[in-house]
C-alpha positions as MATLAB code, in Angstrom:
seq = 'MVWALVVSSLDNPDASMAGVIPLFATAPVSLVLLVLPDHVSMLFVAVGLGALVNALFIGWCARTLSRTD';
ca = [
      43.427   67.900  -53.893;
      45.220   71.296  -54.077;
      42.154   72.847  -52.050;
      42.580   70.209  -49.426;
      46.334   70.929  -49.079;
      45.829   74.713  -48.851;
      43.102   74.441  -46.454;
      45.020   71.976  -44.198;
      48.070   74.311  -44.089;
      46.057   77.046  -42.734;
      45.692   77.489  -38.927;
      41.984   76.587  -38.728;
      40.264   74.030  -36.478;
      38.277   72.388  -39.501;
      41.422   71.956  -41.598;
      42.098   68.481  -40.610;
      38.909   67.260  -42.243;
      39.777   68.776  -45.501;
      41.678   65.698  -46.746;
      38.630   63.528  -46.359;
      36.819   65.171  -49.332;
      39.257   63.863  -51.943;
      39.197   60.349  -50.358;
      35.395   60.283  -50.576;
      35.291   61.705  -54.102;
      37.632   58.793  -55.225;
      36.199   56.100  -53.096;
      35.976   52.994  -52.969;
      39.442   52.570  -54.566;
      41.201   55.382  -52.516;
      40.232   53.430  -49.389;
      43.421   51.327  -50.210;
      45.109   54.209  -48.153;
      44.221   52.150  -45.067;
      46.604   49.349  -46.000;
      49.315   51.579  -47.562;
      52.396   52.539  -45.540;
      52.094   55.726  -43.203;
      53.460   58.499  -45.287;
      51.951   61.798  -46.583;
      52.933   60.694  -50.168;
      50.576   57.703  -49.878;
      47.561   60.161  -49.827;
      48.532   61.233  -53.311;
      48.751   57.601  -54.579;
      45.434   56.565  -53.170;
      43.585   59.651  -54.397;
      45.370   59.367  -57.845;
      44.718   55.671  -58.132;
      41.076   56.189  -56.993;
      40.586   58.924  -59.577;
      42.059   56.777  -62.385;
      39.911   53.679  -61.648;
      36.678   55.890  -61.243;
      37.499   57.546  -64.669;
      37.992   54.202  -66.333;
      34.706   52.915  -64.924;
      32.738   55.956  -65.970;
      34.441   55.695  -69.563;
      33.431   52.115  -69.751;
      29.843   52.781  -68.633;
      29.431   55.532  -71.141;
      30.786   53.536  -74.027;
      28.554   50.586  -73.141;
      25.420   52.790  -72.682;
      26.057   54.630  -75.901;
      26.341   51.539  -78.211;
      23.692   51.200  -80.741;
      23.888   47.635  -81.929;
];
């Protein structure tokens, strides 16, 4: 997310696409951004929520697959 903010603040023609990378990395939950109010802080909310849900899901998968019943 920091990388996307730094690259977006530079005067570069490709800078506007930098914010897409964090959204894709935390998809599908981060796509909730489409229904959130139009404000810059909502990008942080969507990416943070997406990262949290993805981390919980990966943790659940790891615990489930490593069980030795």
